[in-house]
N, C-alpha and C positions, 0 to 999 in steps of 0.2 A: 347071461341071466340078469346081471345087474342092470344092463341097459334096458331090458324089457320091463323090469320092475320100476325103473325111473320113468319110463314112458307111461306105464299104468298109473303111477302116482300123478303125473302131469294130467292125464285124462280125468282122473278123479277130482283133482283140484279145479280143473276147468268147469266141472259140473257145479261147483260152488262159486263160480266166477272169481277164482283165485288163480294167480300165476306164480309158479315157483321160480326160484332164482336161476339164472343162467350160469354157465361155467365161467371161470375167471382165467386171466392170462398168467403166463410165467412171470411177467413183471410184477403183477399184483401179489403173487406168491412170494417173490423175493422181498418186497416191502413188508409183507405180513411176517415173514420169518425174521427179518431184522427187528421189527417192533416186538415180536415175541421174545427174542433174545434180550432186548433192552428191558422190557417190562416184566417178563416172567423168568428170565434167566434160563430158558430152554427153547429148543425148536420143536415144532410139531412133527410127528412121524411123516416121512415122505409118502407112504402109502395113503395117508389121510389127505395131505395137501394135493396129491395127484387126483384124488377123487373130486376135489373142488373145481378141477378144470371142466368137469362134466356138469355138476350142480353145486352151486356155492351155498351149501346148507339148505335146510328146509324146516318148516314148522307145519306139520300136518297131522291131524287126528291124534293130537297129544304127544306125538314123537317129534323130537327136535334133533337135527344134526347141525352142529354149529358150523358157521361159515366164517369167511373173513369179515372182520369188523368194518362197518360202513365207511369209516373215515379213511381206510386204506384202499378203497376201490375207486376205479376211474369212473364207472357208471353205477349209480345208486341201485341197490338190490330191490327186488319186488317185496321181499319179506325182510323186515328189519328186527332189531333186538335179539339177534341170534349170533352175535359176534363171539368168536372163540376166545379172543384175548380177554374181553370184558367178563365173560362167564368164568374163565379160569381165575381171574382176580377175585371173584366172589367165592367160588367153590373151594379154592385152595386155602382160604382163610378158615374154612370150616372143616377141612379134611386133611388127609395125609398129603404132604407136598410131593410125594413120588408119583402121584397120578396126574396125567394130562387129561382134562375133561374134553370129550369130543361131542357130547350130546347128552340128552336126557329124555325121560318120559315121566309120567306121573309117579311111578314107583321105582324107577331105576336111573342110574347114571351110566353112560357109555364112556369108558376111559381107556387110556394107554398106561400101563404100569411100566415106569422107566426102570425098575429094578429087575422084574422078570422078563421085560421086553415082550409082553403079551398084551392083547386087547381083552378087556373085561366088561361085563355087565355087573354093576354093583347095586345092592339094595339101598334105597333111600329110607331113612337117614343113617342107617347103621354102617354103611359102606362095606357090608359083608359081600364077598364074591358070590355071585349067583351063577355065572357062566364065564368060561375063558375061551378065547379064540387065538389061534396062532397068527392069523393075518387080519388086516383091516377089512379085506374083502368079505371074510366070513361075518365079521361084526356088522358091516355095512348091509349085507343081505338081511341079517336079523332085524336091523333097524327099519329097513324098507318093508319087510314082512309085517312088522308091528304097525307101521303107518298105514299099510294097505288093509289091515283087518279091523 
């Protein structure tokens, strides 16, 4: 289901002469996780980083899934300014440190709660929990659905 939604997102982006980011390599994920541990003192959830092998984040229709920051990539991304480390450095200053920020849209943040070990959609700016997901796949589907509508 996710693969089909990513393909649909790619088709829509192409209608606007946009090209979404390609997936990234295991080596790029290793560098990313090392940098996250150094700069943020945590690793990103494995479910999330595995999804980046298919699409390294995107910014479409107001929905953003953060990807690996450009400076840790071998090949520059098509869409920039959606780096997960840089965005976490910003959002964590303003919010609770137990959240790992994975993306956002106009009214919400998409996060991983390190305490409950669940994925959540939070209200901006109150950080009130709107929805909770047991897996990243469920959250990822929600993000893709929002981007496609």
